[in-house]
N, CA, C and O atoms as a printed pandas DataFrame, in Angstrom:
     atom_number atom_name residue_name chain_id  residue_number  x_coord  y_coord  z_coord
0              1         N          UNK        A               1   -8.895   -3.546    6.992
1              2        CA          UNK        A               1   -8.359   -2.452    7.123
2              3         C          UNK        A               1   -9.083   -1.120    6.688
3              4         O          UNK        A               1   -9.686   -1.106    5.615
4              5         N          UNK        A               2   -9.036    0.128    7.584
5              6        CA          UNK        A               2   -9.775    1.098    7.097
6              7         C          UNK        A               2   -9.363    2.256    7.665
7              8         O          UNK        A               2   -8.990    2.256    8.838
8              9         N          UNK        A               3   -9.373    3.368    6.928
9             10        CA          UNK        A               3   -8.673    4.612    7.430
10            11         C          UNK        A               3   -9.652    5.899    6.746
11            12         O          UNK        A               3   -9.986    5.841    5.563
12            13         N          UNK        A               4   -9.984    6.839    7.471
13            14        CA          UNK        A               4  -10.402    8.273    6.936
14            15         C          UNK        A               4   -9.740    9.100    5.799
15            16         O          UNK        A               4   -8.511    9.148    5.733
16            17         N          UNK        A               5  -10.294    9.561    5.165
17            18        CA          UNK        A               5   -9.778   10.192    3.969
18            19         C          UNK        A               5  -10.561   11.540    4.034
19            20         O          UNK        A               5  -11.487   11.751    4.818
20            21         N          UNK        A               6  -10.068   12.451    3.094
21            22        CA          UNK        A               6  -10.642   13.939    3.033
22            23         C          UNK        A               6  -11.861   13.320    2.175
23            24         O          UNK        A               6  -11.929   12.170    1.741
24            25         N          UNK        A               7  -12.866   14.422    2.026
25            26        CA          UNK        A               7  -13.816   14.207    0.870
26            27         C          UNK        A               7  -13.026   14.669   -0.473
27            28         O          UNK        A               7  -13.625   14.446   -1.525
28            29         N          UNK        A               8  -11.793   15.267   -0.555
29            30        CA          UNK        A               8  -11.516   15.590   -1.995
30            31         C          UNK        A               8  -10.758   14.047   -2.364
31            32         O          UNK        A               8  -10.878   13.388   -3.396
32            33         N          UNK        A               9  -10.079   13.792   -1.333
33            34        CA          UNK        A               9   -9.623   12.310   -1.989
34            35         C          UNK        A               9  -10.478   11.363   -2.418
35            36         O          UNK        A               9  -10.263   10.606   -3.364
36            37         N          UNK        A              10  -11.636   11.391   -1.608
37            38        CA          UNK        A              10  -12.651   10.129   -1.971
38            39         C          UNK        A              10  -12.908   10.485   -3.501
39            40         O          UNK        A              10  -12.739    9.689   -4.425
40            41         N          UNK        A              11  -13.380   11.914   -3.641
41            42        CA          UNK        A              11  -14.143   12.229   -4.815
42            43         C          UNK        A              11  -12.906   11.527   -6.113
43            44         O          UNK        A              11  -13.197   10.773   -7.042
44            45         N          UNK        A              12  -11.755   11.991   -5.824
45            46        CA          UNK        A              12  -10.760   12.005   -6.666
46            47         C          UNK        A              12  -10.446   10.285   -6.889
47            48         O          UNK        A              12  -10.075   10.001   -8.028
48            49         N          UNK        A              13  -10.564    9.134   -5.913
49            50        CA          UNK        A              13  -10.270    7.923   -6.044
50            51         C          UNK        A              13  -11.108    7.377   -6.573
51            52         O          UNK        A              13  -10.905    6.420   -7.321
52            53         N          UNK        A              14  -12.513    7.968   -6.250
53            54        CA          UNK        A              14  -13.701    7.128   -6.844
54            55         C          UNK        A              14  -13.775    7.510   -8.639
55            56         O          UNK        A              14  -14.245    6.813   -9.539
56            57         N          UNK        A              15  -13.105    8.912   -8.722
57            58        CA          UNK        A              15  -12.943    9.157  -10.859
58            59         C          UNK        A              15  -11.974    8.594  -11.014
59            60         O          UNK        A              15  -12.013    8.420  -12.232
60            61         N          UNK        A              16  -10.704    7.967  -10.539
61            62        CA          UNK        A              16   -9.720    7.568  -11.214
62            63         C          UNK        A              16  -10.623    6.397  -11.303
63            64         O          UNK        A              16  -11.197    6.273  -12.385
64            65         N          UNK        A              17  -10.928    5.304  -10.173
65            66        CA          UNK        A              17  -11.447    3.996  -10.037
66            67         C          UNK        A              17  -12.496    4.410  -11.638
67            68         O          UNK        A              17  -12.227    4.290  -12.834
68            69         N          UNK        A              18  -13.203    4.701  -11.218
69            70        CA          UNK        A              18  -14.460    4.581  -12.601
70            71         C          UNK        A              18  -13.808    4.856  -13.857
71            72         O          UNK        A              18  -14.298    4.335  -14.858
72            73         N          UNK        A              19  -12.417    5.849  -14.022
73            74        CA          UNK        A              19  -12.115    6.014  -15.664
74            75         C          UNK        A              19  -11.411    4.650  -15.877
75            76         O          UNK        A              19  -11.404    4.231  -17.034
76            77         N          UNK        A              20  -10.738    3.803  -14.788
77            78        CA          UNK        A              20   -9.840    2.602  -14.802
78            79         C          UNK        A              20  -10.938    1.311  -14.681
79            80         O          UNK        A              20  -10.427    0.200  -14.819
80            81         N          UNK        A              21  -12.166    1.350  -14.476
81            82        CA          UNK        A              21  -13.120    0.369  -14.120
82            83         C          UNK        A              21  -12.614   -0.697  -13.147
83            84         O          UNK        A              21  -12.473   -1.891  -13.412
84            85         N          UNK        A              22  -12.416   -0.224  -12.233
85            86        CA          UNK        A              22  -11.606   -0.531  -10.925
86            87         C          UNK        A              22  -12.364   -0.272   -9.678
87            88         O          UNK        A              22  -13.090    0.720   -9.613
88            89         N          UNK        A              23  -12.237   -1.167   -8.597
89            90        CA          UNK        A              23  -13.020   -0.813   -7.734
90            91         C          UNK        A              23  -11.830   -0.249   -7.021
91            92         O          UNK        A              23  -10.650   -0.319   -7.365
92            93         N          UNK        A              24  -12.512    0.501   -5.636
93            94        CA          UNK        A              24  -11.686    1.875   -5.035
94            95         C          UNK        A              24  -10.396    1.150   -4.408
95            96         O          UNK        A              24   -9.452    1.881   -4.105
96            97         N          UNK        A              25  -10.278   -0.339   -4.173
97            98        CA          UNK        A              25   -9.590   -0.967   -3.312
98            99         C          UNK        A              25   -8.608   -1.355   -4.403
99           100         O          UNK        A              25   -7.419   -1.417   -4.089
100          101         N          UNK        A              26   -8.922   -1.584   -5.473
101          102        CA          UNK        A              26   -7.665   -1.860   -7.012
102          103         C          UNK        A              26   -7.320   -0.833   -7.108
103          104         O          UNK        A              26   -6.119   -0.625   -6.935
104          105         N          UNK        A              27   -8.042    0.066   -7.367
105          106        CA          UNK        A              27   -7.268    1.335   -7.669
106          107         C          UNK        A              27   -6.134    1.860   -6.599
107          108         O          UNK        A              27   -4.995    2.117   -6.987
108          109         N          UNK        A              28   -6.481    1.981   -5.399
109          110        CA          UNK        A              28   -5.559    1.938   -4.217
110          111         C          UNK        A              28   -4.193    1.038   -4.452
111          112         O          UNK        A              28   -3.068    1.525   -4.557
112          113         N          UNK        A              29   -4.456   -0.133   -4.505
113          114        CA          UNK        A              29   -3.027   -0.991   -4.806
114          115         C          UNK        A              29   -2.743   -0.888   -6.284
115          116         O          UNK        A              29   -2.001   -1.857   -6.446
116          117         N          UNK        A              30   -2.823   -0.538   -6.997
117          118        CA          UNK        A              30   -2.762   -0.010   -8.483
118          119         C          UNK        A              30   -1.869    0.878   -8.384
119          120         O          UNK        A              30   -0.758    0.745   -8.895
120          121         N          UNK        A              31   -2.266    1.994   -7.652
121          122        CA          UNK        A              31   -1.477    3.630   -7.697
122          123         C          UNK        A              31   -0.325    3.274   -6.539
123          124         O          UNK        A              31    0.740    3.885   -6.637
124          125         N          UNK        A              32   -0.476    2.362   -5.500
125          126        CA          UNK        A              32    0.565    2.005   -4.453
126          127         C          UNK        A              32    1.715    1.170   -5.256
127          128         O          UNK        A              32    2.914    1.372   -5.060
128          129         N          UNK        A              33    1.338    0.444   -5.956
129          130        CA          UNK        A              33    2.034   -0.473   -6.584
130          131         C          UNK        A              33    2.907    0.294   -7.324
131          132         O          UNK        A              33    4.091    0.503   -7.059
132          133         N          UNK        A              34    2.180    0.766   -8.405
133          134        CA          UNK        A              34    3.191    2.040   -9.437
134          135         C          UNK        A              34    4.313    2.993   -8.465
135          136         O          UNK        A              34    5.509    3.051   -8.749
136          137         N          UNK        A              35    3.896    3.484   -7.662
137          138        CA          UNK        A              35    4.427    4.240   -6.859
138          139         C          UNK        A              35    6.022    3.545   -6.146
139          140         O          UNK        A              35    7.101    4.133   -6.209
140          141         N          UNK        A              36    5.803    2.230   -5.517
141          142        CA          UNK        A              36    6.767    1.671   -4.956
142          143         C          UNK        A              36    7.748    1.056   -6.072
143          144         O          UNK        A              36    8.922    0.844   -5.767
144          145         N          UNK        A              37    7.256    0.757   -7.413
145          146        CA          UNK        A              37    7.699    0.207   -8.788
146          147         C          UNK        A              37    9.105    1.603   -9.003
147          148         O          UNK        A              37   10.328    1.485   -9.068
148          149         N          UNK        A              38    8.236    2.794   -9.059
149          150        CA          UNK        A              38    9.247    3.510   -9.316
150          151         C          UNK        A              38   10.188    4.178   -8.338
151          152         O          UNK        A              38   11.201    4.789   -8.679
152          153         N          UNK        A              39    9.823    4.032   -7.250
153          154        CA          UNK        A              39   10.897    4.362   -6.423
154          155         C          UNK        A              39   11.716    3.422   -5.674
155          156         O          UNK        A              39   12.356    3.654   -4.648
156          157         N          UNK        A              40   11.627    2.474   -6.235
157          158        CA          UNK        A              40   12.551    1.324   -5.538
158          159         C          UNK        A              40   11.899    0.365   -4.357
159          160         O          UNK        A              40   12.422   -0.599   -3.799
160          161         N          UNK        A              41   10.954    0.782   -4.212
161          162        CA          UNK        A              41   10.225    0.304   -2.647
162          163         C          UNK        A              41    9.722   -1.296   -2.971
163          164         O          UNK        A              41    9.151   -1.648   -4.003
164          165         N          UNK        A              42   10.055   -2.101   -1.913
165          166        CA          UNK        A              42    9.889   -3.321   -2.063
166          167         C          UNK        A              42    9.265   -4.105   -0.725
167          168         O          UNK        A              42    9.447   -3.468    0.312
168          169         N          UNK        A              43    8.532   -5.428   -0.560
169          170        CA          UNK        A              43    7.828   -5.525    0.736
170          171         C          UNK        A              43    9.104   -6.389    1.425
171          172         O          UNK        A              43    9.359   -6.210    2.616
172          173         N          UNK        A              44   10.036   -7.508    0.468
173          174        CA          UNK        A              44   11.381   -7.525    1.092
174          175         C          UNK        A              44   12.257   -6.972    1.458
175          176         O          UNK        A              44   13.034   -7.453    2.283
176          177         N          UNK        A              45   12.452   -5.120    0.651
177          178        CA          UNK        A              45   13.508   -4.623    1.642
178          179         C          UNK        A              45   13.092   -4.156    2.841
179          180         O          UNK        A              45   13.939   -3.634    3.567
180          181         N          UNK        A              46   11.339   -4.272    3.410
181          182        CA          UNK        A              46   11.342   -3.777    4.623
182          183         C          UNK        A              46   11.514   -5.086    5.744
183          184         O          UNK        A              46   12.022   -5.022    6.863
184          185         N          UNK        A              47   11.022   -6.082    5.180
185          186        CA          UNK        A              47   11.079   -7.502    5.918
186          187         C          UNK        A              47   12.491   -7.615    6.033
187          188         O          UNK        A              47   12.683   -8.191    7.104
188          189         N          UNK        A              48   13.736   -7.330    5.410
189          190        CA          UNK        A              48   15.010   -7.619    5.725
190          191         C          UNK        A              48   15.512   -6.472    6.805
191          192         O          UNK        A              48   16.479   -6.734    7.520
192          193         N          UNK        A              49   14.857   -5.230    6.911
193          194        CA          UNK        A              49   15.274   -4.279    7.912
194          195         C          UNK        A              49   14.955   -4.835    9.152
195          196         O          UNK        A              49   15.722   -4.704   10.107
196          197         N          UNK        A              50   13.280   -5.800    9.281
197          198        CA          UNK        A              50   12.844   -6.310   10.497
198          199         C          UNK        A              50   14.147   -6.712   11.487
199          200         O          UNK        A              50   15.228   -6.619   10.905
200          201         N          UNK        A              51   14.190   -6.996   12.414
201          202        CA          UNK        A              51   15.109   -7.463   13.702
202          203         C          UNK        A              51   14.743   -9.205   13.142
203          204         O          UNK        A              51   13.686   -9.611   12.661
204          205         N          UNK        A              52   16.038   -9.997   13.413
205          206        CA          UNK        A              52   15.549  -11.097   13.361
206          207         C          UNK        A              52   15.290  -11.527   14.833
207          208         O          UNK        A              52   15.966  -11.207   15.810
208          209         N          UNK        A              53   14.117  -12.360   14.803
209          210        CA          UNK        A              53   13.609  -12.904   16.252
210          211         C          UNK        A              53   13.462  -14.921   16.286
211          212         O          UNK        A              53   12.936  -15.600   15.404
212          213         N          UNK        A              54   13.923  -15.292   17.209
213          214        CA          UNK        A              54   13.950  -16.432   17.523
214          215         C          UNK        A              54   12.619  -17.000   17.790
215          216         O          UNK        A              54   11.646  -16.246   17.772
216          217         N          UNK        A              55   12.462  -18.424   18.070
217          218        CA          UNK        A              55   11.108  -18.828   17.823
218          219         C          UNK        A              55   10.019  -18.519   18.743
219          220         O          UNK        A              55    8.808  -18.482   18.524
220          221         N          UNK        A              56   10.882  -18.238   20.146
221          222        CA          UNK        A              56    9.910  -17.577   21.082
222          223         C          UNK        A              56    9.320  -15.956   20.774
223          224         O          UNK        A              56    8.364  -15.398   21.312
224          225         N          UNK        A              57    9.903  -15.626   20.110
225          226        CA          UNK        A              57    9.793  -13.995   19.933
226          227         C          UNK        A              57   10.760  -13.089   20.272
227          228         O          UNK        A              57   10.620  -11.883   20.068
228          229         N          UNK        A              58   11.705  -13.563   20.763
229          230        CA          UNK        A              58   12.802  -12.677   21.377
230          231         C          UNK        A              58   13.980  -12.081   20.425
231          232         O          UNK        A              58   14.556  -12.853   19.658
232          233         N          UNK        A              59   14.253  -11.027   20.464
233          234        CA          UNK        A              59   15.245  -10.590   19.420
234          235         C          UNK        A              59   16.246  -11.064   19.364
235          236         O          UNK        A              59   16.686  -11.007   20.512
236          237         N          UNK        A              60   17.240  -11.718   18.487
237          238        CA          UNK        A              60   18.582  -12.221   18.498
238          239         C          UNK        A              60   19.595  -11.394   18.250
239          240         O          UNK        A              60   20.751  -11.815   18.257
């Protein structure tokens, strides 16, 4: 996965990662997971909202 970020975002991510002795990817994961925990988001909740599909990919 790749995405563009503003120069400010990159500088702040690098600073936060360096302070925590983390890679940029690990810092993003840590921040995202903390946000999700604080706001009650879960990957299971999203998959539960997805429509059920049968074996050939059609919606049930």
